[in-house]
C-alpha positions in Angstrom: -44.3 -21.1 -13.0 -44.0 -21.7 -16.8 -41.3 -24.1 -17.9 -39.9 -21.4 -20.2 -39.2 -19.3 -17.1 -37.7 -22.2 -15.3 -35.4 -22.8 -18.3 -34.4 -19.1 -18.3 -33.6 -19.1 -14.6 -31.6 -22.4 -14.9 -29.4 -20.7 -17.4 -29.1 -17.6 -15.2 -28.2 -19.8 -12.1 -25.4 -21.4 -14.1 -23.7 -18.0 -14.5 -24.1 -16.7 -10.9 -21.7 -16.9 -8.0 -22.5 -20.0 -5.9 -23.3 -18.1 -2.7 -25.8 -15.8 -4.3 -27.3 -18.1 -6.9 -30.5 -19.2 -5.1 -31.3 -15.9 -3.6 -30.9 -14.0 -6.9 -32.8 -16.6 -8.8 -35.7 -16.5 -6.2 -35.8 -12.7 -6.3 -35.9 -12.6 -10.1 -38.5 -15.4 -10.2 -40.8 -13.2 -8.0 -40.3 -10.2 -10.2 -41.1 -12.3 -13.3 -44.2 -13.8 -11.7 -45.5 -10.4 -10.7 -44.9 -9.0 -14.2 -46.6 -12.1 -15.8 -49.6 -11.9 -13.4 -50.0 -8.1 -14.2 -49.9 -8.7 -17.9 -52.4 -11.6 -17.7 -54.8 -9.4 -15.7 -54.6 -6.8 -18.4 -55.3 -9.2 -21.2 -57.7 -11.5 -19.3 -55.9 -14.7 -20.4 -52.7 -16.6 -19.9 -49.7 -15.5 -21.9 -48.5 -17.5 -24.9 -44.9 -18.7 -25.1 -44.2 -16.0 -27.6 -45.5 -13.3 -25.3 -43.7 -14.7 -22.3 -40.5 -14.9 -24.4 -40.9 -11.2 -25.2 -41.3 -10.3 -21.6 -38.2 -12.3 -20.6 -36.3 -10.5 -23.3 -37.2 -7.3 -21.5 -35.5 -8.6 -18.3 -32.4 -9.2 -20.3 -30.2 -12.1 -21.5 -29.1 -14.3 -18.6 -25.5 -13.4 -19.3 -26.4 -9.7 -19.0 -28.5 -10.2 -15.9 -25.7 -12.3 -14.3 -23.2 -9.6 -15.1 -25.0 -7.2 -12.8 -24.1 -9.4 -9.8 -20.5 -10.3 -10.8 -17.6 -8.4 -9.3 -16.5 -5.8 -11.9 -12.9 -5.4 -12.8 -11.2 -2.2 -14.1 -9.6 -3.9 -17.1 -12.9 -5.0 -18.5 -16.0 -2.8 -18.2 -19.6 -3.9 -17.4 -20.7 -3.9 -21.1 -18.7 -7.1 -21.9 -17.7 -8.4 -18.5 -20.6 -10.9 -18.1 -19.8 -12.4 -21.5 -16.1 -12.4 -20.7 -16.8 -14.3 -17.4 -18.9 -16.8 -19.3 -16.3 -17.5 -22.0 -13.4 -17.6 -19.5 -15.1 -20.3 -17.3 -16.1 -22.3 -20.4 -12.5 -22.3 -21.7 -11.2 -23.3 -18.3 -13.7 -26.1 -17.9 -12.8 -27.5 -21.3 -9.1 -27.3 -20.5 -9.6 -29.0 -17.2 -11.4 -31.9 -18.9 -8.7 -32.2 -21.6 -6.0 -32.1 -18.9 -7.8 -34.9 -17.0 -8.0 -37.0 -20.1 -4.2 -36.5 -20.8 -3.5 -37.4 -17.2 -5.5 -40.6 -17.6 -3.5 -41.5 -20.7 -0.3 -40.8 -18.9 -1.4 -43.1 -16.0 -2.2 -45.9 -18.4 0.8 -45.7 -20.8 3.8 -44.0 -19.2 6.5 -46.2 -17.6 6.6 -43.9 -14.6 2.9 -43.3 -14.4 2.6 -41.0 -11.4 5.5 -38.8 -12.3 4.2 -38.4 -15.9 0.7 -37.6 -14.6 2.1 -34.9 -12.3 4.0 -33.4 -15.2 0.9 -33.4 -17.4 -1.0 -31.7 -14.6 1.6 -29.0 -14.2 1.8 -28.4 -18.0 -2.1 -28.3 -18.2 -2.1 -25.7 -15.4 0.3 -23.4 -17.3 -1.7 -23.9 -20.5 -4.9 -22.9 -18.6 -3.2 -19.7 -17.3 -2.1 -18.8 -20.8 -5.6 -19.4 -22.2 -7.1 -17.3 -19.4 -4.6 -14.5 -20.2 -5.5 -14.6 -23.9 -9.2 -14.5 -23.3 -8.8 -11.6 -20.9 -6.7 -9.6 -23.4 -9.2 -10.3 -26.2 -12.1 -9.1 -24.2 -10.2 -6.1 -22.9 -9.6 -5.2 -26.5 -13.3 -5.7 -27.3 -14.2 -3.4 -24.4 -11.7 -0.8 -25.5 -13.2 -0.9 -29.0 -16.8 -0.5 -27.5 -17.9 -3.8 -29.1 -21.6 -4.6 -29.0 -23.1 -8.1 -29.1 -26.5 -8.1 -30.7 -27.3 -11.6 -29.8 -27.5 -10.5 -26.1 -30.3 -8.1 -27.0 -32.2 -10.3 -29.5 -32.1 -13.6 -27.7 -34.9 -16.1 -27.6 -35.6 -17.6 -24.2 -37.1 -20.7 -25.9 -33.7 -21.5 -27.4 -31.2 -20.1 -24.9 -28.8 -22.6 -23.4 -26.3 -22.6 -20.6 -23.9 -24.6 -22.8 -21.0 -26.2 -21.0 -21.8 -24.3 -17.9 -25.2 -25.9 -17.6 -23.6 -28.6 -15.5 -23.1 -26.1 -12.7 -26.6 -24.5 -12.5 -28.6 -27.3 -11.1 -27.0 -29.7 -8.7 -30.5 -30.9 -7.9 -31.5 -31.2 -11.5 -33.3 -34.2 -12.9 -31.6 -37.5 -13.9 -32.8 -39.1 -17.1 -34.4 -42.5 -16.2 -33.5 -43.7 -19.6 -29.8 -43.0 -18.9 -30.1 -44.7 -15.5 -31.7 -47.9 -17.0 -28.9 -48.0 -19.6 -26.3 -47.8 -16.8 -28.0 -50.5 -14.8 -28.0 -52.8 -17.9 -24.4 -52.2 -18.7 -23.3 -52.6 -15.0 -25.4 -55.8 -14.7 -23.8 -57.2 -17.8 -20.3 -56.4 -16.5 -21.1 -58.0 -13.2 -22.4 -61.2 -14.8 -19.4 -61.3 -17.1 -17.0 -60.7 -14.2 -18.3 -63.6 -12.2 -18.3 -65.7 -15.4 -22.0 -66.2 -15.7 -21.6 -64.7 -19.1 -18.7 -65.8 -21.4 -16.7 -64.1 -24.1 -18.6 -64.6 -27.4 -15.4 -65.9 -28.9 -16.3 -69.3 -30.4 -16.6 -67.8 -33.9 -12.9 -67.1 -33.6 -12.3 -70.8 -33.2 -11.2 -70.5 -29.5 -12.9 -70.0 -26.1 -11.5 -67.0 -24.2 -11.7 -66.3 -20.5 -10.2 -64.1 -17.9 -6.9 -65.4 -16.6 -5.7 -65.8 -13.0 -4.0 -62.4 -13.4 -7.4 -60.7 -12.5 -7.6 -62.3 -9.1 -6.3 -59.2 -7.2 -9.0 -57.2 -9.0 -11.8 -59.6 -8.6 -13.3 -58.5 -5.3 -12.8 -54.7 -5.8 -14.6 -54.9 -9.1 -17.4 -57.1 -7.6 -17.9 -54.6 -4.8 -17.9 -51.6 -7.1 -20.5 -53.2 -9.3 -22.8 -53.9 -6.4 -22.4 -50.4 -5.0 -23.1 -48.9 -8.5 -26.3 -51.0 -8.8 -27.5 -49.8 -5.5 -26.7 -46.2 -6.4 -28.4 -46.5 -9.8 -31.4 -48.1 -8.1 -31.7 -45.0 -5.9 -31.4 -42.7 -8.9 -34.1 -44.7 -10.7 -36.5 -44.3 -7.8 -35.6 -40.7 -7.0 -34.3 -39.2 -10.3 -32.7 -36.0 -9.1 -29.1 -35.0 -8.2 -28.1 -34.1 -4.7 -24.7 -33.1 -3.4 -24.1 -36.4 -1.5 -25.1 -38.4 -4.6 -22.7 -36.4 -6.9 -19.9 -36.8 -4.3 -20.6 -40.6 -4.2 -20.5 -40.9 -7.9 -17.2 -39.0 -7.9 -15.7 -41.4 -5.4 -16.9 -44.4 -7.4 -15.5 -42.9 -10.7 -12.1 -42.4 -9.1 -12.2 -46.0 -7.8 -13.1 -47.3 -11.3 -10.3 -45.2 -12.8 -7.8 -46.7 -10.4 -8.9 -50.2 -11.3 -8.8 -49.5 -15.0 -5.2 -48.2 -14.6 -4.2 -51.3 -12.6 -5.9 -53.6 -15.1 -4.1 -51.9 -18.0 -0.8 -52.3 -16.3 -1.5 -56.0 -15.7 -0.2 -58.4 -18.3 -2.2 -61.4 -19.6 -5.7 -60.6 -18.5 -7.2 -62.9 -21.1 -6.3 -66.5 -21.8 -7.4 -69.3 -24.1 -9.6 -71.8 -22.3 -10.1 -74.1 -25.3 -8.9 -74.2 -28.9 -11.8 -75.4 -31.0 -10.5 -75.0 -34.5 -8.1 -72.1 -34.7 -4.9 -72.6 -36.7 -3.1 -69.8 -34.9 -4.6 -69.4 -31.4 -1.7 -67.2 -30.2 -2.5 -64.6 -32.8 -6.1 -64.6 -31.8 -5.1 -64.2 -28.1 -2.8 -61.3 -29.0 -5.7 -59.6 -30.7 -8.0 -60.2 -27.7 -5.4 -58.8 -25.3 -4.9 -55.7 -27.5 -8.7 -55.2 -27.7 -8.9 -55.5 -23.9 -6.2 -52.8 -23.5 -7.9 -50.4 -26.0 -11.2 -50.9 -24.1 -9.6 -50.1 -20.8 -8.1 -46.9 -22.3 -11.6 -45.8 -23.6 -13.2 -46.6 -20.2 -10.5 -44.7 -18.4 -11.0 -41.6 -20.6 -14.8 -41.7 -20.2 -14.4 -42.1 -16.4 -12.0 -39.1 -16.2 -14.6 -37.0 -18.1 -17.4 -38.1 -15.7 -15.2 -37.4 -12.7 -14.4 -33.9 -14.0 -18.1 -33.2 -14.5 -18.7 -34.3 -10.9 -15.9 -32.0 -9.6 -17.4 -29.1 -11.5 -20.9 -29.8 -10.0 -19.5 -29.9 -6.5 -17.2 -26.9 -6.7 -19.8 -24.7 -8.3 -22.8 -25.9 -6.4 
């Protein structure tokens, strides 16, 4: 089947209920294939992308098609319900990611980290409920006013995108080998630095920096995680597609990394001066290095929370 049709169906699948997703997509794929074959017999040639795009437009925008299979509610009618459902889920996903990032910040910075994280989670939950209520009221008003959305009728299947919901539509979607190679390189560098086969490039500061004895409780956990990550990434490189077990494994690893980042952030004196070469104020340089380490840990924790949230969405909506 043409890649344009595959792209169209992928967007559609991202909007469908999980239990019906594959069956509906397969049924629609058969209908599209039959229509394409009939048109090609009539014309005696393969359809161009422009002609195929026009045919897909006849089937309807993926949001509209998905709306035919979604449970209708009395507050919002079928004309806008599909778009409402799309927007609502997108808003909730964004708020979930933001809430996760705020929880990560609380875990890293608050004196009573767990209590602060729970408080952030509760507040994020209430904010999500308020946002859902506002979206619902807005679309109820649009439905009452008989609003029409012309972009649903004039869409171009060559440019249509699942947006933030695209993460849900293809749990078995391809993994970029370029991304995997980059992750292998960064994990390998981290591993070599962690076992001190690579050193801090700090001589230009006039001192030689190294990890202090404070990292000893973290040494073997980080070493083990690096090795497991390299094995996982090797599998992704050889077989570049997602599966539910792989997504679940990555989620577990991301949560483990997050825990280590939090522990490292809350550990004082991770870096020390191994040798003073020519620095006049080595303590000042050490302070800058330790501050930079803490900022790096915060950034890594926030990125890890985002990746974990993505994995949760993939698993929940598979």
